[in-house]
C-alpha positions in Angstrom: -69.2 -249.3 172.8 -68.2 -251.0 169.6 -69.5 -248.2 167.5 -66.9 -245.9 169.0 -64.0 -248.3 168.2 -63.6 -248.4 164.4 -59.8 -248.8 164.9 -60.5 -252.5 165.8 -61.1 -253.0 162.1 -57.8 -251.5 160.9 -56.4 -254.9 160.2 -59.5 -255.9 158.2 -59.0 -252.8 156.0 -55.3 -253.8 155.4 -56.3 -257.4 154.7 -58.9 -256.3 152.2 -56.3 -254.2 150.4 -54.1 -257.3 150.3 -56.9 -259.4 148.7 -57.1 -256.6 146.1 -53.4 -257.0 145.3 -51.7 -254.5 147.5 -48.6 -255.9 149.3 -49.3 -256.2 153.0 -46.5 -253.9 154.2 -47.8 -251.2 151.9 -51.4 -251.7 153.0 -50.4 -251.7 156.6 -48.4 -248.5 156.3 -51.2 -246.7 154.4 -53.9 -247.7 156.9 -51.6 -246.8 159.9 -50.8 -243.4 158.3 -54.5 -242.6 157.6 -55.4 -243.6 161.2 -52.6 -241.6 162.7 -53.6 -238.5 160.7 -57.2 -238.9 161.8 -56.3 -239.3 165.5 -54.0 -236.3 165.4 -57.2 -234.4 164.5 -59.1 -236.1 167.4 -61.5 -237.9 165.1 -63.2 -240.9 166.5 -66.2 -243.1 165.9 -68.2 -242.3 162.8 -66.1 -239.2 161.9 -63.0 -241.5 161.8 -64.8 -244.0 159.6 -66.0 -241.2 157.2 -62.4 -239.9 157.0 -61.0 -243.4 156.2 -63.5 -243.8 153.4 -62.3 -240.5 151.8 -58.5 -241.3 151.7 -57.6 -242.3 148.2 -55.2 -245.2 149.0 -57.6 -247.0 151.3 -61.1 -245.7 150.4 -62.3 -248.7 148.5 -61.2 -251.2 151.2 -62.4 -249.0 154.1 -65.8 -248.7 152.4 -65.9 -252.5 151.8 -65.0 -253.3 155.4 -67.2 -250.7 157.1 -70.2 -250.7 154.8 -72.9 -248.7 156.3 -73.2 -250.3 159.7 -70.2 -250.5 162.1 -71.8 -253.2 164.2 -72.4 -255.4 161.2 -68.7 -254.8 160.2 -67.6 -255.8 163.7 -69.6 -259.0 163.5 -68.3 -259.8 160.1 -64.7 -259.3 161.3 -65.2 -261.5 164.3 -67.0 -264.3 162.4 -64.3 -264.2 159.7 -61.9 -265.7 162.2 -63.4 -269.2 162.0 -60.4 -271.4 162.6 -59.8 -273.6 165.6 -59.3 -271.2 168.5 -60.6 -268.3 166.5 -63.1 -265.6 167.6 -66.1 -266.5 165.4 -69.2 -267.6 167.1 -68.9 -271.1 165.7 -65.3 -271.4 166.9 -66.1 -270.2 170.4 -69.1 -272.5 170.7 -66.8 -275.4 169.5 -64.3 -274.5 172.2 -67.0 -274.4 174.9 -68.4 -277.7 173.7 -64.9 -279.2 173.8 -64.4 -278.0 177.4 -67.8 -279.3 178.5 -67.1 -282.8 177.0 
């Protein structure tokens, strides 16, 4: 289930950090390091989310991305990709309509 897959939002955390002024390569390394550390300890699902929210370098971005509802965070991530060919609901519907025309 999506609730057990918070790693799908790792890029969103890094992207949020970039929007806050962190260079992407640093944000990416900090998020990857935090996730690696959590996985070594066999954390998954909500435990992993809680751990990411506690890590100093990424806590603000992780909290902003995850909020309090993982499914809402997943939907927001999907719908943020609203370019042609993207994963947002509106983009997918546009692609379907284009194929049906």
